[in-house]
PDB file of N, CA, C and O in Angstrom:
ATOM      1  N   UNK A   1      19.143   6.621-134.430  1.00  0.00           N
ATOM      2  CA  UNK A   1      17.836   6.942-133.400  1.00  0.00           C
ATOM      3  C   UNK A   1      19.634   7.649-131.328  1.00  0.00           C
ATOM      4  O   UNK A   1      20.792   7.232-131.291  1.00  0.00           O
ATOM      5  N   UNK A   2      19.253   8.228-130.684  1.00  0.00           N
ATOM      6  CA  UNK A   2      19.736   9.319-130.642  1.00  0.00           C
ATOM      7  C   UNK A   2      20.347   8.118-128.524  1.00  0.00           C
ATOM      8  O   UNK A   2      19.556   7.643-127.709  1.00  0.00           O
ATOM      9  N   UNK A   3      21.636   8.107-128.477  1.00  0.00           N
ATOM     10  CA  UNK A   3      22.142   7.484-127.447  1.00  0.00           C
ATOM     11  C   UNK A   3      20.836   7.681-126.480  1.00  0.00           C
ATOM     12  O   UNK A   3      20.328   6.600-126.179  1.00  0.00           O
ATOM     13  N   UNK A   4      20.169   8.852-125.917  1.00  0.00           N
ATOM     14  CA  UNK A   4      19.487   9.259-124.991  1.00  0.00           C
ATOM     15  C   UNK A   4      17.972   9.097-125.295  1.00  0.00           C
ATOM     16  O   UNK A   4      17.363   9.023-124.227  1.00  0.00           O
ATOM     17  N   UNK A   5      17.020   9.002-126.535  1.00  0.00           N
ATOM     18  CA  UNK A   5      16.596   8.675-127.574  1.00  0.00           C
ATOM     19  C   UNK A   5      16.031   7.178-127.128  1.00  0.00           C
ATOM     20  O   UNK A   5      14.944   6.810-126.682  1.00  0.00           O
ATOM     21  N   UNK A   6      17.204   6.517-127.437  1.00  0.00           N
ATOM     22  CA  UNK A   6      16.551   4.607-126.068  1.00  0.00           C
ATOM     23  C   UNK A   6      16.919   4.364-124.685  1.00  0.00           C
ATOM     24  O   UNK A   6      16.579   3.526-123.849  1.00  0.00           O
ATOM     25  N   UNK A   7      17.457   5.032-124.693  1.00  0.00           N
ATOM     26  CA  UNK A   7      17.076   5.586-123.169  1.00  0.00           C
ATOM     27  C   UNK A   7      15.812   5.507-122.469  1.00  0.00           C
ATOM     28  O   UNK A   7      15.193   4.649-121.840  1.00  0.00           O
ATOM     29  N   UNK A   8      15.607   7.091-122.910  1.00  0.00           N
ATOM     30  CA  UNK A   8      14.203   6.866-122.737  1.00  0.00           C
ATOM     31  C   UNK A   8      12.845   6.630-123.410  1.00  0.00           C
ATOM     32  O   UNK A   8      11.652   6.933-123.387  1.00  0.00           O
ATOM     33  N   UNK A   9      14.089   5.661-124.221  1.00  0.00           N
ATOM     34  CA  UNK A   9      12.377   4.259-124.859  1.00  0.00           C
ATOM     35  C   UNK A   9      12.103   3.709-123.525  1.00  0.00           C
ATOM     36  O   UNK A   9      11.085   3.976-122.885  1.00  0.00           O
ATOM     37  N   UNK A  10      13.514   2.544-122.929  1.00  0.00           N
ATOM     38  CA  UNK A  10      13.453   2.033-121.869  1.00  0.00           C
ATOM     39  C   UNK A  10      13.168   1.674-121.046  1.00  0.00           C
ATOM     40  O   UNK A  10      12.873   0.573-120.582  1.00  0.00           O
ATOM     41  N   UNK A  11      13.302   3.776-120.404  1.00  0.00           N
ATOM     42  CA  UNK A  11      12.246   3.817-119.452  1.00  0.00           C
ATOM     43  C   UNK A  11      10.762   3.982-119.811  1.00  0.00           C
ATOM     44  O   UNK A  11      10.143   3.221-119.066  1.00  0.00           O
ATOM     45  N   UNK A  12      10.028   4.551-120.514  1.00  0.00           N
ATOM     46  CA  UNK A  12       8.813   4.310-121.068  1.00  0.00           C
ATOM     47  C   UNK A  12       8.432   2.807-121.333  1.00  0.00           C
ATOM     48  O   UNK A  12       7.217   2.611-121.323  1.00  0.00           O
ATOM     49  N   UNK A  13       9.297   1.599-121.591  1.00  0.00           N
ATOM     50  CA  UNK A  13       9.303   0.246-122.016  1.00  0.00           C
ATOM     51  C   UNK A  13       8.490   0.480-123.194  1.00  0.00           C
ATOM     52  O   UNK A  13       7.575  -0.244-123.589  1.00  0.00           O
ATOM     53  N   UNK A  14       8.853   1.423-123.654  1.00  0.00           N
ATOM     54  CA  UNK A  14       8.910   1.381-125.736  1.00  0.00           C
ATOM     55  C   UNK A  14       9.409   0.791-126.853  1.00  0.00           C
ATOM     56  O   UNK A  14      10.559   0.386-127.022  1.00  0.00           O
ATOM     57  N   UNK A  15       8.243   0.755-127.814  1.00  0.00           N
ATOM     58  CA  UNK A  15      10.000  -0.603-128.899  1.00  0.00           C
ATOM     59  C   UNK A  15      10.313   1.013-128.998  1.00  0.00           C
ATOM     60  O   UNK A  15      10.250   2.010-128.278  1.00  0.00           O
ATOM     61  N   UNK A  16      10.795   0.543-130.718  1.00  0.00           N
ATOM     62  CA  UNK A  16      11.136   1.502-131.797  1.00  0.00           C
ATOM     63  C   UNK A  16      10.232   1.329-132.718  1.00  0.00           C
ATOM     64  O   UNK A  16      10.230   2.085-133.690  1.00  0.00           O
ATOM     65  N   UNK A  17       8.754  -0.271-132.531  1.00  0.00           N
ATOM     66  CA  UNK A  17       8.386   0.100-133.174  1.00  0.00           C
ATOM     67  C   UNK A  17       6.629   0.474-133.058  1.00  0.00           C
ATOM     68  O   UNK A  17       5.644   0.572-133.790  1.00  0.00           O
ATOM     69  N   UNK A  18       6.995   0.592-131.694  1.00  0.00           N
ATOM     70  CA  UNK A  18       5.424   2.121-131.012  1.00  0.00           C
ATOM     71  C   UNK A  18       5.896   3.790-131.222  1.00  0.00           C
ATOM     72  O   UNK A  18       5.218   4.804-131.053  1.00  0.00           O
ATOM     73  N   UNK A  19       7.613   3.611-131.743  1.00  0.00           N
ATOM     74  CA  UNK A  19       8.542   4.824-131.671  1.00  0.00           C
ATOM     75  C   UNK A  19       7.872   5.273-133.073  1.00  0.00           C
ATOM     76  O   UNK A  19       7.084   6.186-133.319  1.00  0.00           O
ATOM     77  N   UNK A  20       8.602   4.086-134.080  1.00  0.00           N
ATOM     78  CA  UNK A  20       7.548   4.655-135.736  1.00  0.00           C
ATOM     79  C   UNK A  20       6.417   4.741-136.047  1.00  0.00           C
ATOM     80  O   UNK A  20       6.160   5.563-136.927  1.00  0.00           O
ATOM     81  N   UNK A  21       5.114   3.810-135.365  1.00  0.00           N
ATOM     82  CA  UNK A  21       3.895   4.336-135.298  1.00  0.00           C
ATOM     83  C   UNK A  21       3.545   5.673-134.654  1.00  0.00           C
ATOM     84  O   UNK A  21       2.999   6.657-135.153  1.00  0.00           O
ATOM     85  N   UNK A  22       4.023   5.445-133.342  1.00  0.00           N
ATOM     86  CA  UNK A  22       3.653   7.467-133.123  1.00  0.00           C
ATOM     87  C   UNK A  22       4.445   8.779-134.473  1.00  0.00           C
ATOM     88  O   UNK A  22       4.131   9.873-134.942  1.00  0.00           O
ATOM     89  N   UNK A  23       5.694   7.677-134.629  1.00  0.00           N
ATOM     90  CA  UNK A  23       5.978   9.420-136.031  1.00  0.00           C
ATOM     91  C   UNK A  23       4.952   8.860-137.654  1.00  0.00           C
ATOM     92  O   UNK A  23       4.555   9.532-138.607  1.00  0.00           O
ATOM     93  N   UNK A  24       4.867   7.894-137.451  1.00  0.00           N
ATOM     94  CA  UNK A  24       4.123   7.206-138.902  1.00  0.00           C
ATOM     95  C   UNK A  24       3.195   7.974-139.154  1.00  0.00           C
ATOM     96  O   UNK A  24       3.215   8.433-140.296  1.00  0.00           O
ATOM     97  N   UNK A  25       2.089   8.399-138.274  1.00  0.00           N
ATOM     98  CA  UNK A  25       0.756   8.144-137.432  1.00  0.00           C
ATOM     99  C   UNK A  25       0.275   9.698-137.103  1.00  0.00           C
ATOM    100  O   UNK A  25      -0.638  10.522-137.160  1.00  0.00           O
ATOM    101  N   UNK A  26       0.694   9.612-136.983  1.00  0.00           N
ATOM    102  CA  UNK A  26       0.858  11.165-135.717  1.00  0.00           C
ATOM    103  C   UNK A  26       1.128  12.687-136.450  1.00  0.00           C
ATOM    104  O   UNK A  26       1.121  12.944-137.654  1.00  0.00           O
ATOM    105  N   UNK A  27       1.309  13.380-135.575  1.00  0.00           N
ATOM    106  CA  UNK A  27       1.758  15.049-136.824  1.00  0.00           C
ATOM    107  C   UNK A  27       2.206  15.532-135.951  1.00  0.00           C
ATOM    108  O   UNK A  27       2.033  15.145-134.796  1.00  0.00           O
ATOM    109  N   UNK A  28       3.293  17.062-136.488  1.00  0.00           N
ATOM    110  CA  UNK A  28       3.612  17.554-136.557  1.00  0.00           C
ATOM    111  C   UNK A  28       2.630  18.699-134.730  1.00  0.00           C
ATOM    112  O   UNK A  28       1.432  18.970-134.809  1.00  0.00           O
ATOM    113  N   UNK A  29       3.158  18.966-133.904  1.00  0.00           N
ATOM    114  CA  UNK A  29       3.160  19.746-133.300  1.00  0.00           C
ATOM    115  C   UNK A  29       3.011  21.480-133.020  1.00  0.00           C
ATOM    116  O   UNK A  29       2.154  22.269-132.621  1.00  0.00           O
ATOM    117  N   UNK A  30       5.152  21.505-133.753  1.00  0.00           N
ATOM    118  CA  UNK A  30       5.681  22.141-133.420  1.00  0.00           C
ATOM    119  C   UNK A  30       7.160  22.373-134.454  1.00  0.00           C
ATOM    120  O   UNK A  30       7.993  21.468-134.500  1.00  0.00           O
ATOM    121  N   UNK A  31       7.378  23.819-135.336  1.00  0.00           N
ATOM    122  CA  UNK A  31       8.802  22.764-134.945  1.00  0.00           C
ATOM    123  C   UNK A  31       9.696  24.333-134.438  1.00  0.00           C
ATOM    124  O   UNK A  31       9.189  25.445-134.286  1.00  0.00           O
ATOM    125  N   UNK A  32      10.708  24.054-134.315  1.00  0.00           N
ATOM    126  CA  UNK A  32      11.986  24.681-133.157  1.00  0.00           C
ATOM    127  C   UNK A  32      13.109  24.948-133.649  1.00  0.00           C
ATOM    128  O   UNK A  32      13.487  23.933-134.234  1.00  0.00           O
ATOM    129  N   UNK A  33      14.132  26.050-133.772  1.00  0.00           N
ATOM    130  CA  UNK A  33      15.121  26.295-134.082  1.00  0.00           C
ATOM    131  C   UNK A  33      16.139  26.379-133.225  1.00  0.00           C
ATOM    132  O   UNK A  33      16.586  27.490-132.942  1.00  0.00           O
ATOM    133  N   UNK A  34      16.818  24.911-132.520  1.00  0.00           N
ATOM    134  CA  UNK A  34      17.990  25.464-131.351  1.00  0.00           C
ATOM    135  C   UNK A  34      18.876  26.316-131.216  1.00  0.00           C
ATOM    136  O   UNK A  34      19.826  26.710-131.893  1.00  0.00           O
ATOM    137  N   UNK A  35      18.505  26.515-130.394  1.00  0.00           N
ATOM    138  CA  UNK A  35      19.122  27.538-129.570  1.00  0.00           C
ATOM    139  C   UNK A  35      21.434  27.101-129.998  1.00  0.00           C
ATOM    140  O   UNK A  35      22.397  27.487-130.660  1.00  0.00           O
ATOM    141  N   UNK A  36      21.294  26.781-129.677  1.00  0.00           N
ATOM    142  CA  UNK A  36      22.613  26.411-130.036  1.00  0.00           C
ATOM    143  C   UNK A  36      23.393  26.714-131.086  1.00  0.00           C
ATOM    144  O   UNK A  36      24.274  27.542-131.320  1.00  0.00           O
ATOM    145  N   UNK A  37      22.621  25.464-131.913  1.00  0.00           N
ATOM    146  CA  UNK A  37      23.605  24.382-132.840  1.00  0.00           C
ATOM    147  C   UNK A  37      23.249  25.543-134.437  1.00  0.00           C
ATOM    148  O   UNK A  37      24.112  25.952-135.213  1.00  0.00           O
ATOM    149  N   UNK A  38      21.104  25.936-134.544  1.00  0.00           N
ATOM    150  CA  UNK A  38      20.963  26.401-134.877  1.00  0.00           C
ATOM    151  C   UNK A  38      20.240  25.548-136.070  1.00  0.00           C
ATOM    152  O   UNK A  38      19.897  26.183-137.068  1.00  0.00           O
ATOM    153  N   UNK A  39      19.996  24.172-136.021  1.00  0.00           N
ATOM    154  CA  UNK A  39      19.302  23.832-136.325  1.00  0.00           C
ATOM    155  C   UNK A  39      18.062  23.530-136.450  1.00  0.00           C
ATOM    156  O   UNK A  39      17.299  23.982-135.596  1.00  0.00           O
ATOM    157  N   UNK A  40      17.691  22.963-137.182  1.00  0.00           N
ATOM    158  CA  UNK A  40      15.543  22.792-136.898  1.00  0.00           C
ATOM    159  C   UNK A  40      15.255  21.193-136.283  1.00  0.00           C
ATOM    160  O   UNK A  40      15.757  20.106-136.568  1.00  0.00           O
ATOM    161  N   UNK A  41      14.378  21.540-135.468  1.00  0.00           N
ATOM    162  CA  UNK A  41      13.707  19.936-134.937  1.00  0.00           C
ATOM    163  C   UNK A  41      12.484  20.527-134.828  1.00  0.00           C
ATOM    164  O   UNK A  41      12.084  21.691-134.875  1.00  0.00           O
ATOM    165  N   UNK A  42      11.726  18.915-134.594  1.00  0.00           N
ATOM    166  CA  UNK A  42      10.307  18.917-134.940  1.00  0.00           C
ATOM    167  C   UNK A  42       9.868  18.822-133.596  1.00  0.00           C
ATOM    168  O   UNK A  42      10.732  18.902-132.723  1.00  0.00           O
ATOM    169  N   UNK A  43       8.682  18.666-133.269  1.00  0.00           N
ATOM    170  CA  UNK A  43       8.162  18.122-131.560  1.00  0.00           C
ATOM    171  C   UNK A  43       6.479  17.332-133.068  1.00  0.00           C
ATOM    172  O   UNK A  43       5.564  17.858-133.703  1.00  0.00           O
ATOM    173  N   UNK A  44       7.144  15.640-132.858  1.00  0.00           N
ATOM    174  CA  UNK A  44       5.804  14.750-133.828  1.00  0.00           C
ATOM    175  C   UNK A  44       4.791  14.976-132.247  1.00  0.00           C
ATOM    176  O   UNK A  44       5.060  15.267-131.082  1.00  0.00           O
ATOM    177  N   UNK A  45       3.660  14.680-132.948  1.00  0.00           N
ATOM    178  CA  UNK A  45       2.610  13.486-131.225  1.00  0.00           C
ATOM    179  C   UNK A  45       1.720  12.835-131.589  1.00  0.00           C
ATOM    180  O   UNK A  45       0.764  13.232-132.255  1.00  0.00           O
ATOM    181  N   UNK A  46       1.981  11.404-131.075  1.00  0.00           N
ATOM    182  CA  UNK A  46       1.462  10.727-132.059  1.00  0.00           C
ATOM    183  C   UNK A  46       1.534   8.621-130.903  1.00  0.00           C
ATOM    184  O   UNK A  46       2.421   8.118-130.214  1.00  0.00           O
ATOM    185  N   UNK A  47       0.338   8.199-131.247  1.00  0.00           N
ATOM    186  CA  UNK A  47       0.586   8.025-130.424  1.00  0.00           C
ATOM    187  C   UNK A  47       1.302   5.690-130.269  1.00  0.00           C
ATOM    188  O   UNK A  47       2.193   5.137-130.914  1.00  0.00           O
ATOM    189  N   UNK A  48       0.882   5.422-129.775  1.00  0.00           N
ATOM    190  CA  UNK A  48       2.178   4.012-129.443  1.00  0.00           C
ATOM    191  C   UNK A  48       1.052   3.347-130.147  1.00  0.00           C
ATOM    192  O   UNK A  48      -0.003   3.736-130.647  1.00  0.00           O
ATOM    193  N   UNK A  49       1.978   1.580-129.930  1.00  0.00           N
ATOM    194  CA  UNK A  49       0.994   0.529-130.770  1.00  0.00           C
ATOM    195  C   UNK A  49       0.224   0.079-129.449  1.00  0.00           C
ATOM    196  O   UNK A  49      -0.069  -1.088-129.711  1.00  0.00           O
ATOM    197  N   UNK A  50      -0.262   0.352-128.186  1.00  0.00           N
ATOM    198  CA  UNK A  50      -0.823   0.535-127.800  1.00  0.00           C
ATOM    199  C   UNK A  50      -1.989   1.363-127.009  1.00  0.00           C
ATOM    200  O   UNK A  50      -2.429   1.119-125.886  1.00  0.00           O
ATOM    201  N   UNK A  51      -2.404   2.505-127.987  1.00  0.00           N
ATOM    202  CA  UNK A  51      -2.638   3.830-128.545  1.00  0.00           C
ATOM    203  C   UNK A  51      -2.291   4.365-127.372  1.00  0.00           C
ATOM    204  O   UNK A  51      -3.329   4.566-126.741  1.00  0.00           O
ATOM    205  N   UNK A  52      -0.610   4.959-126.280  1.00  0.00           N
ATOM    206  CA  UNK A  52      -1.370   5.787-125.429  1.00  0.00           C
ATOM    207  C   UNK A  52      -0.157   6.727-126.440  1.00  0.00           C
ATOM    208  O   UNK A  52       0.606   6.233-127.271  1.00  0.00           O
ATOM    209  N   UNK A  53      -0.269   8.106-126.086  1.00  0.00           N
ATOM    210  CA  UNK A  53      -0.161   9.283-126.421  1.00  0.00           C
ATOM    211  C   UNK A  53       2.045   8.837-126.362  1.00  0.00           C
ATOM    212  O   UNK A  53       2.453   8.090-125.473  1.00  0.00           O
ATOM    213  N   UNK A  54       2.874   9.340-127.225  1.00  0.00           N
ATOM    214  CA  UNK A  54       3.767   9.972-126.670  1.00  0.00           C
ATOM    215  C   UNK A  54       4.297  11.015-127.748  1.00  0.00           C
ATOM    216  O   UNK A  54       3.886  11.104-128.906  1.00  0.00           O
ATOM    217  N   UNK A  55       5.605  12.039-126.958  1.00  0.00           N
ATOM    218  CA  UNK A  55       5.864  12.765-128.063  1.00  0.00           C
ATOM    219  C   UNK A  55       7.728  12.775-128.708  1.00  0.00           C
ATOM    220  O   UNK A  55       8.447  13.283-127.847  1.00  0.00           O
ATOM    221  N   UNK A  56       8.577  12.299-130.060  1.00  0.00           N
ATOM    222  CA  UNK A  56       9.169  12.347-130.453  1.00  0.00           C
ATOM    223  C   UNK A  56       9.998  13.696-131.516  1.00  0.00           C
ATOM    224  O   UNK A  56       9.728  13.894-132.701  1.00  0.00           O
ATOM    225  N   UNK A  57      10.784  14.290-130.884  1.00  0.00           N
ATOM    226  CA  UNK A  57      11.538  14.654-130.864  1.00  0.00           C
ATOM    227  C   UNK A  57      12.944  14.880-132.099  1.00  0.00           C
ATOM    228  O   UNK A  57      14.126  15.081-131.820  1.00  0.00           O
ATOM    229  N   UNK A  58      12.302  14.761-133.513  1.00  0.00           N
ATOM    230  CA  UNK A  58      13.659  15.198-134.176  1.00  0.00           C
ATOM    231  C   UNK A  58      13.807  16.448-135.153  1.00  0.00           C
ATOM    232  O   UNK A  58      13.265  17.554-135.134  1.00  0.00           O
ATOM    233  N   UNK A  59      14.711  15.889-135.989  1.00  0.00           N
ATOM    234  CA  UNK A  59      15.730  16.849-137.313  1.00  0.00           C
ATOM    235  C   UNK A  59      16.565  16.288-137.712  1.00  0.00           C
ATOM    236  O   UNK A  59      17.078  15.321-137.148  1.00  0.00           O
ATOM    237  N   UNK A  60      16.981  16.861-139.021  1.00  0.00           N
ATOM    238  CA  UNK A  60      17.119  15.821-140.248  1.00  0.00           C
ATOM    239  C   UNK A  60      18.633  15.895-139.592  1.00  0.00           C
ATOM    240  O   UNK A  60      19.045  16.635-138.699  1.00  0.00           O
ATOM    241  N   UNK A  61      19.455  14.669-140.491  1.00  0.00           N
ATOM    242  CA  UNK A  61      20.404  14.836-140.058  1.00  0.00           C
ATOM    243  C   UNK A  61      21.563  16.148-141.522  1.00  0.00           C
ATOM    244  O   UNK A  61      21.185  16.388-142.669  1.00  0.00           O
ATOM    245  N   UNK A  62      22.655  16.592-140.975  1.00  0.00           N
ATOM    246  CA  UNK A  62      22.941  17.004-142.797  1.00  0.00           C
ATOM    247  C   UNK A  62      22.873  16.198-144.758  1.00  0.00           C
ATOM    248  O   UNK A  62      22.765  16.506-145.946  1.00  0.00           O
ATOM    249  N   UNK A  63      23.076  14.742-143.560  1.00  0.00           N
ATOM    250  CA  UNK A  63      22.799  13.956-144.907  1.00  0.00           C
ATOM    251  C   UNK A  63      20.961  13.303-145.494  1.00  0.00           C
ATOM    252  O   UNK A  63      20.597  12.401-146.250  1.00  0.00           O
ATOM    253  N   UNK A  64      20.138  14.475-144.544  1.00  0.00           N
ATOM    254  CA  UNK A  64      19.058  14.340-144.681  1.00  0.00           C
ATOM    255  C   UNK A  64      18.071  13.015-144.010  1.00  0.00           C
ATOM    256  O   UNK A  64      16.986  12.779-144.542  1.00  0.00           O
ATOM    257  N   UNK A  65      18.595  12.102-142.686  1.00  0.00           N
ATOM    258  CA  UNK A  65      18.437  11.562-142.722  1.00  0.00           C
ATOM    259  C   UNK A  65      17.150  12.241-141.117  1.00  0.00           C
ATOM    260  O   UNK A  65      17.154  13.279-140.455  1.00  0.00           O
ATOM    261  N   UNK A  66      16.416  11.222-141.107  1.00  0.00           N
ATOM    262  CA  UNK A  66      15.553  11.255-139.982  1.00  0.00           C
ATOM    263  C   UNK A  66      16.177  11.058-138.298  1.00  0.00           C
ATOM    264  O   UNK A  66      15.761  10.044-137.738  1.00  0.00           O
ATOM    265  N   UNK A  67      17.227  12.042-137.401  1.00  0.00           N
ATOM    266  CA  UNK A  67      17.400  12.097-136.356  1.00  0.00           C
ATOM    267  C   UNK A  67      16.418  11.744-134.951  1.00  0.00           C
ATOM    268  O   UNK A  67      15.766  12.757-134.697  1.00  0.00           O
ATOM    269  N   UNK A  68      16.125  10.675-134.007  1.00  0.00           N
ATOM    270  CA  UNK A  68      15.086  10.770-133.458  1.00  0.00           C
ATOM    271  C   UNK A  68      15.987  11.125-132.245  1.00  0.00           C
ATOM    272  O   UNK A  68      17.019  10.522-131.948  1.00  0.00           O
ATOM    273  N   UNK A  69      15.453  12.197-131.577  1.00  0.00           N
ATOM    274  CA  UNK A  69      16.520  13.431-130.743  1.00  0.00           C
ATOM    275  C   UNK A  69      15.562  12.345-129.080  1.00  0.00           C
ATOM    276  O   UNK A  69      16.303  11.405-128.794  1.00  0.00           O
ATOM    277  N   UNK A  70      14.827  12.355-128.548  1.00  0.00           N
ATOM    278  CA  UNK A  70      14.159  12.177-127.676  1.00  0.00           C
ATOM    279  C   UNK A  70      12.649  11.662-127.850  1.00  0.00           C
ATOM    280  O   UNK A  70      11.811  12.468-128.257  1.00  0.00           O
ATOM    281  N   UNK A  71      12.252  10.248-127.533  1.00  0.00           N
ATOM    282  CA  UNK A  71      10.746  10.431-127.344  1.00  0.00           C
ATOM    283  C   UNK A  71      10.540   9.814-125.828  1.00  0.00           C
ATOM    284  O   UNK A  71      11.138   9.071-125.049  1.00  0.00           O
ATOM    285  N   UNK A  72       9.461  10.498-125.885  1.00  0.00           N
ATOM    286  CA  UNK A  72       8.312  10.287-124.148  1.00  0.00           C
ATOM    287  C   UNK A  72       7.644   9.687-124.335  1.00  0.00           C
ATOM    288  O   UNK A  72       7.287   9.099-125.356  1.00  0.00           O
ATOM    289  N   UNK A  73       7.157   9.723-122.835  1.00  0.00           N
ATOM    290  CA  UNK A  73       4.902   9.088-122.781  1.00  0.00           C
ATOM    291  C   UNK A  73       4.856  10.519-122.147  1.00  0.00           C
ATOM    292  O   UNK A  73       5.698  11.158-121.515  1.00  0.00           O
ATOM    293  N   UNK A  74       2.926  10.934-122.739  1.00  0.00           N
ATOM    294  CA  UNK A  74       2.557  11.303-122.289  1.00  0.00           C
ATOM    295  C   UNK A  74       1.767  11.566-121.224  1.00  0.00           C
ATOM    296  O   UNK A  74       1.433  12.724-120.975  1.00  0.00           O
TER     297      UNK A  74
END
């Protein structure tokens, strides 16, 4: 998880469990190619543990680990 994602989580009063739930039960809304790096990133729409709508932007690292770029409540 990036520093930016942690800050956004704190700003929206989200826990890592909210983000995990949103990813695991959500769906991929869009695949985007980063203009600068050329990496693919994915926009996932889901819900928090309290059923609030959220979106998570993720990418795969070179070691194929999931990197959470940002997260926000809709």
